[in-house]
C-alpha positions in Angstrom: -5.1 120.1 -148.7 -2.6 117.4 -148.1 -3.9 114.2 -146.4 -1.5 112.3 -144.2 -1.2 108.5 -144.5 -2.9 106.2 -142.0 -1.5 103.0 -140.7 -3.3 100.0 -139.3 -1.6 98.3 -136.2 -0.7 95.3 -138.4 1.2 97.4 -140.9 4.6 96.7 -139.5 3.8 93.0 -139.3 2.9 93.0 -143.0 5.8 95.1 -143.9 8.7 93.3 -142.2 7.1 89.9 -141.8 5.5 88.3 -138.7 8.5 86.0 -138.0 10.9 88.9 -137.3 8.5 90.4 -134.8 7.4 87.1 -133.1 9.9 84.3 -133.6 13.0 84.7 -131.4 15.0 82.3 -133.7 14.5 84.6 -136.7 14.9 87.8 -134.6 18.2 86.9 -133.1 19.6 85.8 -136.5 18.7 89.2 -137.9 20.3 91.1 -135.0 23.5 89.0 -135.2 23.5 89.5 -139.0 23.3 93.3 -138.4 26.4 93.1 -136.2 28.2 91.1 -138.9 27.2 93.8 -141.4 28.6 96.4 -139.1 32.1 94.9 -139.3 32.0 93.5 -135.7 34.4 90.9 -134.5 32.7 90.3 -131.1 29.0 90.1 -130.2 27.7 89.8 -126.7 24.1 88.7 -126.0 22.2 88.8 -122.7 19.4 86.3 -123.1 16.3 87.1 -121.1 15.5 84.7 -118.3 12.0 83.4 -117.4 12.2 84.8 -113.9 12.8 88.3 -115.4 16.1 88.7 -113.6 17.8 90.0 -116.8 16.5 91.7 -119.9 17.5 91.1 -123.5 20.4 93.0 -125.0 22.9 92.5 -127.9 26.1 94.4 -128.1 28.7 94.5 -130.9 32.0 96.2 -131.4 31.2 97.1 -135.0 31.6 100.5 -136.7 28.4 101.9 -135.1 26.3 104.7 -136.4 26.1 108.5 -136.3 22.9 110.1 -135.4 22.2 111.0 -139.0 22.8 107.4 -140.1 20.6 105.9 -137.4 17.6 108.2 -138.1 18.0 107.8 -141.9 18.1 104.0 -141.8 15.3 103.6 -139.2 13.0 106.2 -140.8 13.4 105.0 -144.4 10.9 102.2 -145.2 12.2 99.7 -147.7 15.7 100.9 -147.0 18.2 99.8 -149.8 21.3 98.8 -147.9 23.3 98.0 -151.0 22.6 101.4 -152.6 23.5 103.3 -149.5 26.2 101.2 -148.0 27.4 98.8 -150.6 27.6 95.0 -150.7 30.3 94.7 -148.1 30.5 95.5 -144.4 32.3 98.6 -143.1 35.0 97.7 -140.5 35.9 100.0 -137.6 39.2 101.9 -137.9 42.1 99.6 -137.1 40.4 96.3 -138.0 42.3 94.6 -140.9 40.2 91.8 -142.3 39.4 90.6 -145.8 36.2 92.0 -147.4 33.1 90.7 -145.7 30.0 90.4 -147.8 27.0 91.8 -145.9 23.7 90.0 -145.1 21.3 92.9 -145.2 19.6 94.2 -148.3 16.3 96.0 -147.3 16.9 96.9 -143.6 14.0 95.0 -142.1 16.3 93.4 -139.5 16.4 96.7 -137.6 12.9 96.0 -136.3 13.8 92.6 -134.7 14.1 94.3 -131.3 10.3 94.4 -131.2 10.4 90.6 -130.7 11.9 91.1 -127.3 9.8 94.1 -126.1 7.0 96.5 -127.0 9.8 99.0 -127.4 13.6 98.8 -127.6 16.6 101.1 -127.4 19.4 101.7 -129.9 22.6 102.7 -128.2 25.3 103.4 -130.8 28.7 104.9 -130.8 30.7 106.4 -133.7 33.0 109.3 -134.4 33.4 110.0 -130.7 29.6 110.5 -130.3 27.3 108.2 -128.3 23.5 108.5 -128.9 20.6 106.5 -127.5 17.2 106.4 -129.3 14.0 104.6 -128.1 12.0 102.8 -130.8 8.4 102.2 -130.0 5.3 100.9 -131.8 3.5 103.8 -133.5 -0.1 105.0 -133.9 -2.6 105.4 -136.7 -0.4 108.2 -138.1 3.0 106.4 -138.0 4.0 102.7 -137.9 6.7 103.4 -135.3 8.3 106.3 -133.4 11.9 107.3 -132.8 12.6 109.2 -129.6 16.0 110.6 -128.7 17.0 109.7 -125.2 20.5 111.0 -124.7 23.8 112.1 -126.3 27.3 112.2 -124.9 30.9 112.0 -126.1 32.8 108.7 -126.2 35.9 107.1 -127.6 34.1 103.7 -128.1 32.5 102.3 -131.2 29.7 99.8 -131.7 26.0 99.3 -131.1 23.8 98.0 -128.3 20.2 97.1 -128.7 18.4 96.4 -125.5 15.0 96.3 -123.8 14.0 97.5 -120.3 11.1 95.1 -119.8 10.6 91.4 -119.4 10.3 89.4 -122.6 7.7 86.7 -123.1 10.3 84.5 -124.8 10.0 80.7 -124.6 13.3 80.0 -126.4 16.0 79.0 -124.0 19.5 80.4 -124.0 20.9 77.0 -124.9 18.6 76.8 -127.9 19.6 80.3 -129.0 23.3 79.2 -128.8 22.4 76.2 -131.1 20.7 78.5 -133.7 23.6 80.9 -133.7 26.2 78.2 -133.7 24.7 76.5 -136.8 25.0 79.7 -138.8 27.8 81.9 -137.4 30.8 79.7 -137.0 32.0 80.0 -140.6 34.4 83.0 -139.8 36.8 82.5 -136.8 37.2 86.3 -136.6 33.5 86.7 -135.7 32.7 85.5 -132.1 29.3 85.4 -130.5 28.8 85.1 -126.7 25.5 84.3 -125.0 25.4 85.1 -121.3 29.2 85.3 -121.2 29.8 81.9 -122.9 31.3 81.8 -126.4 29.2 79.9 -128.9 31.1 77.0 -130.6 30.5 73.6 -132.1 29.8 72.1 -128.7 26.6 74.0 -128.6 25.3 72.3 -131.7 23.6 68.9 -131.1 25.4 65.9 -132.5 22.6 65.1 -134.9 23.3 68.4 -136.6 27.1 67.9 -137.0 29.3 65.5 -138.8 33.1 65.7 -138.5 35.8 63.9 -140.5 39.6 64.1 -140.7 40.9 63.7 -144.3 44.5 62.8 -144.9 45.9 64.1 -148.2 49.1 62.5 -149.3 51.9 65.0 -149.6 49.8 67.8 -148.2 48.6 67.0 -144.7 45.3 66.6 -142.8 42.3 68.7 -143.3 39.3 68.6 -140.9 35.8 68.7 -142.4 32.8 69.8 -140.4 29.3 69.6 -141.8 26.6 71.5 -140.1 23.0 70.7 -140.9 20.6 73.5 -139.8 17.7 71.1 -140.5 15.4 74.1 -141.4 16.6 75.8 -144.6 17.2 79.5 -144.3 15.8 82.2 -146.6 19.1 82.6 -148.4 22.4 80.8 -148.9 24.4 83.4 -147.0 26.6 81.8 -144.3 26.0 78.5 -146.2 28.3 76.6 -148.5 32.1 76.1 -148.1 34.1 78.0 -145.5 37.9 77.5 -145.5 39.7 78.1 -142.3 43.5 78.5 -142.2 45.3 79.3 -139.0 42.1 80.5 -137.4 41.1 82.8 -140.2 38.5 82.7 -142.9 39.8 82.5 -146.5 37.4 84.3 -148.8 33.7 84.0 -148.2 31.5 81.1 -147.0 29.5 80.3 -150.1 28.8 77.8 -152.8 30.5 80.1 -155.4 34.0 79.7 -156.7 36.3 76.8 -157.3 33.5 74.8 -158.9 31.4 74.0 -155.8 28.5 75.8 -157.4 28.4 72.9 -159.9 27.5 70.6 -157.0 24.4 72.4 -155.8 22.0 75.1 -157.2 21.7 78.0 -154.8 18.0 77.9 -155.2 17.8 74.3 -153.8 16.8 73.6 -150.2 20.1 71.8 -149.6 22.1 75.0 -150.5 20.3 76.9 -147.7 20.6 74.1 -145.2 24.2 72.8 -145.1 27.5 74.4 -144.1 30.9 72.8 -144.8 33.7 74.2 -142.6 37.2 73.1 -143.8 40.0 73.6 -141.3 43.1 73.4 -143.5 46.2 74.9 -141.7 48.3 72.8 -144.0 47.3 75.1 -146.9 48.8 78.3 -145.4 51.3 78.5 -148.2 48.5 78.6 -150.8 46.5 81.5 -149.4 46.5 84.7 -151.4 48.2 87.7 -149.8 44.8 89.5 -149.3 43.1 86.3 -147.9 40.3 86.6 -150.6 41.0 83.1 -151.7 43.6 80.5 -152.7 46.2 80.4 -155.4 44.4 77.8 -157.6 47.7 76.9 -159.3 49.2 75.8 -156.0 49.7 72.0 -156.1 48.8 71.5 -152.4 45.5 73.4 -152.8 44.7 71.5 -156.0 45.1 68.1 -154.3 43.1 69.3 -151.2 40.4 70.8 -153.4 40.0 67.6 -155.5 39.6 65.5 -152.5 37.2 67.9 -150.7 35.1 68.2 -153.9 34.7 64.4 -153.9 33.7 64.4 -150.2 31.2 67.2 -150.6 29.7 65.6 -153.7 29.4 62.2 -152.0 27.6 63.9 -149.1 25.2 65.9 -151.3 24.4 62.7 -153.3 23.7 60.8 -150.1 21.3 63.4 -148.6 19.5 63.9 -151.9 19.2 60.2 -152.8 15.5 59.8 -151.9 14.7 63.1 -153.5 16.4 62.0 -156.8 14.4 58.8 -156.8 11.2 60.8 -156.5 12.3 63.1 -159.2 13.1 60.2 -161.5 9.7 58.7 -160.9 8.0 62.0 -161.8 10.1 62.3 -165.0 9.2 58.7 -166.0 5.5 59.6 -165.6 6.0 62.7 -167.8 7.5 60.8 -170.7 5.6 57.5 -170.3 4.3 57.7 -173.9 7.8 58.0 -175.3 9.1 55.3 -173.0 6.3 52.9 -173.9 7.6 53.0 -177.6 11.0 51.7 -176.5 12.1 48.1 -175.9 12.7 47.3 -172.2 16.5 47.4 -172.8 16.3 50.9 -174.2 14.1 52.0 -171.3 16.8 50.8 -168.9 19.4 52.6 -170.9 17.4 55.8 -170.8 16.8 55.5 -167.0 20.5 54.8 -166.4 21.4 57.9 -168.5 19.0 60.2 -166.5 20.3 58.8 -163.2 23.8 59.4 -164.3 23.0 63.0 -165.1 21.5 63.5 -161.6 24.7 62.2 -160.0 27.2 63.9 -162.2 25.3 67.3 -162.2 23.7 67.5 -158.7 23.0 71.2 -159.2 20.6 70.5 -162.1 17.1 71.6 -161.3 14.1 69.3 -161.6 12.7 71.5 -164.4 15.9 71.3 -166.4 16.3 67.5 -165.7 12.7 67.0 -167.0 13.6 68.8 -170.2 16.9 66.9 -170.7 15.1 63.6 -170.0 12.6 64.5 -172.8 15.5 65.2 -175.2 17.1 61.9 -174.3 13.9 60.0 -174.9 13.4 61.7 -178.3 17.0 61.0 -179.2 16.5 57.3 -178.4 13.5 57.3 -180.8 15.2 59.4 -183.5 17.0 57.7 -186.4 20.3 59.6 -185.6 20.2 58.3 -182.0 22.8 60.0 -179.9 25.0 61.5 -182.7 23.8 65.0 -181.7 25.3 64.4 -178.2 28.7 63.8 -179.9 28.4 67.0 -181.8 27.4 69.0 -178.7 30.4 67.5 -176.9 32.8 68.9 -179.5 31.6 72.5 -178.9 33.3 74.8 -176.4 31.2 76.9 -174.0 31.2 80.0 -176.3 29.9 77.9 -179.2 27.2 76.3 -177.0 26.1 79.8 -176.1 26.0 80.8 -179.8 23.9 77.6 -180.5 21.5 78.6 -177.8 21.2 82.1 -179.3 20.5 80.6 -182.8 17.8 78.3 -181.5 16.3 81.1 -179.5 16.0 83.3 -182.6 15.2 80.6 -185.2 12.9 77.6 -185.1 14.5 74.4 -186.3 12.2 74.1 -189.3 12.9 77.7 -190.5 16.6 77.4 -189.8 16.7 74.1 -191.8 14.8 75.6 -194.7 17.2 78.6 -194.9 20.3 76.5 -194.4 19.2 73.8 -196.9 18.7 76.5 -199.5 22.1 78.0 -198.8 23.7 74.6 -198.8 22.3 73.8 -202.3 23.5 77.1 -203.7 26.9 77.0 -202.1 27.4 73.4 -203.3 26.3 74.4 -206.8 28.7 77.4 -206.8 31.5 75.1 -205.6 30.9 72.7 -208.4 30.6 75.4 -211.0 34.0 76.7 -210.0 35.4 73.3 -210.8 33.6 72.6 -214.0 33.9 75.9 -215.9 37.7 75.7 -216.1 38.0 72.0 -216.9 38.4 71.5 -220.6 37.0 67.9 -220.2 33.7 69.2 -218.8 30.7 68.2 -220.8 28.5 71.3 -221.2 25.4 69.2 -221.9 25.6 66.7 -219.0 27.4 68.7 -216.4 27.3 72.5 -217.0 23.7 73.0 -218.3 22.0 71.1 -215.4 24.0 73.3 -213.0 22.9 76.5 -214.7 19.4 75.2 -214.8 19.5 75.1 -211.0 21.4 78.3 -210.7 19.4 80.9 -212.7 19.4 82.9 -209.5 23.0 83.7 -210.2 21.9 86.1 -213.0 19.7 88.3 -210.9 16.9 88.6 -208.3 14.1 88.4 -210.9 14.9 84.7 -211.3 14.7 83.9 -207.6 11.0 83.1 -207.1 9.9 82.2 -210.7 9.7 78.5 -211.7 11.4 78.3 -215.1 10.9 75.0 -217.0 12.5 73.7 -220.2 10.6 73.6 -223.4 11.3 70.8 -225.8 9.6 72.5 -228.7 11.9 75.5 -228.5 14.9 73.2 -228.2 13.9 71.3 -231.3 13.7 74.6 -233.3 17.2 75.5 -232.4 18.5 72.0 -233.1 17.0 72.1 -236.6 18.4 75.6 -237.1 22.0 74.6 -236.2 22.2 70.9 -236.7 21.8 68.0 -234.2 24.5 66.4 -232.1 23.1 62.9 -232.0 24.8 61.9 -228.7 23.6 65.0 -226.9 20.1 65.0 -228.3 19.5 61.4 -227.3 20.6 61.9 -223.7 19.5 65.5 -222.9 16.6 66.5 -225.2 16.1 69.7 -223.1 19.3 71.2 -224.6 20.2 72.1 -228.1 23.7 71.0 -229.1 25.6 73.4 -231.4 29.1 72.9 -232.8 30.9 75.1 -230.3 28.7 74.5 -227.2 25.2 74.0 -226.0 22.0 76.0 -225.5 19.5 75.6 -222.7 16.1 77.3 -222.8 14.0 78.1 -219.7 10.6 79.8 -219.7 7.5 80.5 -217.7 4.1 81.1 -219.3 1.5 83.9 -218.9 -2.2 83.3 -218.4 -5.5 85.1 -219.0 -8.2 85.8 -216.5 -9.6 82.2 -216.9 -6.2 80.6 -216.2 -5.7 79.6 -219.8 -2.2 79.8 -221.0 -1.6 82.7 -223.4 2.1 82.1 -224.3 5.5 82.7 -222.9 6.0 85.6 -220.4 9.7 85.2 -219.9 12.3 83.2 -221.8 15.9 82.7 -220.6 18.4 81.3 -223.1 21.7 80.1 -221.6 24.4 79.4 -224.2 27.6 77.8 -223.0 30.7 78.1 -225.1 33.5 75.5 -225.1 36.9 76.5 -223.9 38.9 78.3 -226.6 35.8 80.0 -228.0 36.0 83.8 -227.5 32.6 85.5 -227.2 32.2 88.3 -229.7 29.7 89.8 -232.1 29.2 86.5 -234.0 28.3 84.6 -230.8 25.8 87.3 -229.8 24.3 87.2 -233.3 23.8 83.4 -232.8 21.5 84.2 -229.9 19.6 86.7 -231.9 19.1 84.1 -234.6 17.6 81.8 -231.9 15.2 84.5 -230.8 14.1 85.5 -234.3 13.5 81.9 -235.3 11.4 81.3 -232.2 9.3 84.4 -233.2 8.8 83.1 -236.7 7.7 79.7 -235.4 5.2 81.4 -233.2 6.7 79.9 -230.0 7.1 83.4 -228.5 5.2 86.6 -229.1 6.7 90.1 -229.4 3.8 91.6 -227.5 4.0 89.5 -224.3 7.4 87.8 -224.2 10.6 89.2 -222.7 13.8 87.4 -223.6 17.2 87.4 -221.9 20.1 85.6 -223.5 23.3 84.8 -221.5 26.2 83.9 -223.7 28.8 82.4 -221.3 32.4 81.3 -222.0 35.9 81.3 -220.6 36.7 84.6 -222.5 34.8 87.6 -223.8 36.1 90.0 -226.5 36.6 93.3 -224.6 35.2 95.3 -227.5 32.0 93.1 -227.6 31.5 92.8 -223.9 28.6 95.3 -223.7 24.9 94.2 -223.5 22.9 94.1 -226.7 19.3 95.2 -226.9 16.7 94.3 -229.5 13.0 94.8 -230.0 12.9 98.0 -228.0 14.5 96.3 -225.0 12.3 93.2 -224.9 15.3 91.1 -225.9 18.6 91.4 -224.0 21.8 89.6 -225.0 24.4 89.5 -222.2 27.9 88.1 -222.8 29.8 87.0 -219.6 32.9 85.1 -218.9 32.8 82.3 -216.3 34.9 84.3 -213.8 32.4 87.1 -213.7 29.5 84.5 -213.4 31.3 83.0 -210.3 31.8 86.4 -208.7 28.2 87.4 -209.4 27.1 84.1 -207.7 29.3 85.0 -204.7 27.8 88.4 -204.4 24.3 87.0 -204.7 25.2 84.8 -201.7 26.3 87.8 -199.8 29.9 86.6 -199.9 28.9 83.6 -197.8 30.9 81.2 -199.9 34.3 82.4 -198.9 33.2 82.5 -195.2 31.8 79.0 -195.1 34.1 77.2 -197.6 35.4 75.1 -194.7 31.9 73.7 -194.0 31.7 69.9 -193.6 29.3 69.5 -196.6 31.8 71.3 -198.9 34.8 69.2 -197.6 32.7 66.1 -198.3 32.1 67.3 -201.8 35.8 67.8 -202.3 36.7 64.4 -200.9 34.2 62.8 -203.3 35.7 64.7 -206.2 39.2 63.6 -205.3 38.1 60.0 -205.0 36.6 60.2 -208.5 39.8 61.6 -209.9 38.2 65.0 -210.5 40.1 68.2 -209.7 39.5 70.2 -206.6 37.7 73.6 -206.9 40.2 76.2 -208.0 40.0 79.8 -206.8 39.2 82.0 -209.9 40.1 85.6 -210.3 38.2 88.4 -212.0 38.9 89.0 -215.7 40.6 92.3 -216.6 
């Protein structure tokens, strides 16, 4: 059996908010906003008198509602206006005005009539039909009731909300005019009358209004009116900049567009408190044809905008001066430890910097300013000082967004670790490209150290293993092929042979007690001089190294795997295949330098070609040029 919902008498108060039902300032704003959303151009309000000679009513000439629309909107709790009616007002037929952004979002303003009576009536006209419904407080089974009163044909359109009982309202009609005037003078096509008198600037007390004429050379005079509502509203709607040209609103009244949002954050109290009305008939030639805005390329508008921007900024800075001081004091307390490490002069420099940010970016939130101030304090203490600021300044907005994404996905420590490793490998590859084709390159002092660092080039199995040189093995090969005195004295880790050099890199294996058993892996890198073609004889040389090391007991057939790389500028096509010995435990791989370079590129996921313009590579090239060394030359694959 279905059980109906039950409603406490306070349900409606909790649902729509107490202010709408009890505060006439809030209630009348909601009802006028509803008329605005209905595309009205004229609103007439009868304000109740204390002697009960007249009852409250508000009438607009908006689009009105059909019976189906009225009952749906009033009966739907948490009504979604945007979903059902869109973001903009619907104008009556024949009204030709620019799009008007609506106030309403959730439909709670329809209950504001309860502020003026225990029940109220909705008299609405649309599509040649006039209907009247009575809206009353409900019972335990319903929060409110709708009762149809009458229906008749009509040619009119619009809506009237009225009560038929005296209202216990303490707000005077003049005070109502003030509240309406402070919020609904932004659009000249929207007029509100209270007891037959049109609401205008004269109904706003002087303390709430500031007016100023601004002469712009070559353009004319614009009149700026600033309205201070004193109490900030719930939203920024009907707040911001409203341009009036020839008695008509250009675009919307808002902080958005033309850069004014840079002055003030819409979440700030000031954004919901101040209205700037700009009467600029001299800009009639700059208005777009559809009146949705100005042609920003127009010279007259550009001059007027620049001047107005300065005026508005000066005003915002003036009214927020004390608040900025309080914020700066709070920020200084937050970073007192960092500031205490600075000399007094540096503290003043930091404070000046933060104050300048507050003035140049008035829209910055206190939270973001606190974070930025911490960054500035740390930069002052860092060795690099403010060089990071210069680097950020050189980035365009898209690059700044990309930097944000990188820092969001990566920590600085991890990113630096990865990038440092890439930097080392890319620089190594860049230097290899230069050295391997230079006939003056010294294999011992220049090439062998590079390959020692670049064993990763030969395959993934060399990525994570620490290979070290072994002087004993090196001495065996020296004695086997003779000793180059110059090379042996300077680089004892390498064996010098008549047509090149040999580097040996190994890592040991251990038993269960961590005692070294012997060599687990041995890598032999033999570099041939330019002009030496790698063939069967050169591969045989490597095999001689390995067999001699076996005979000397430096490696063991049972536990040691050996890989020999014989590298040169050219490989005999017939002898280019890999040679296997000792049932695959010894591999001899001939490679030309071009293939080595291409392998290195592949191991770097082709990053070299994509980042070859990186600053650290350009710096390497500049150093090479200053030392008289050749620039890296692009190599091609061998046939």
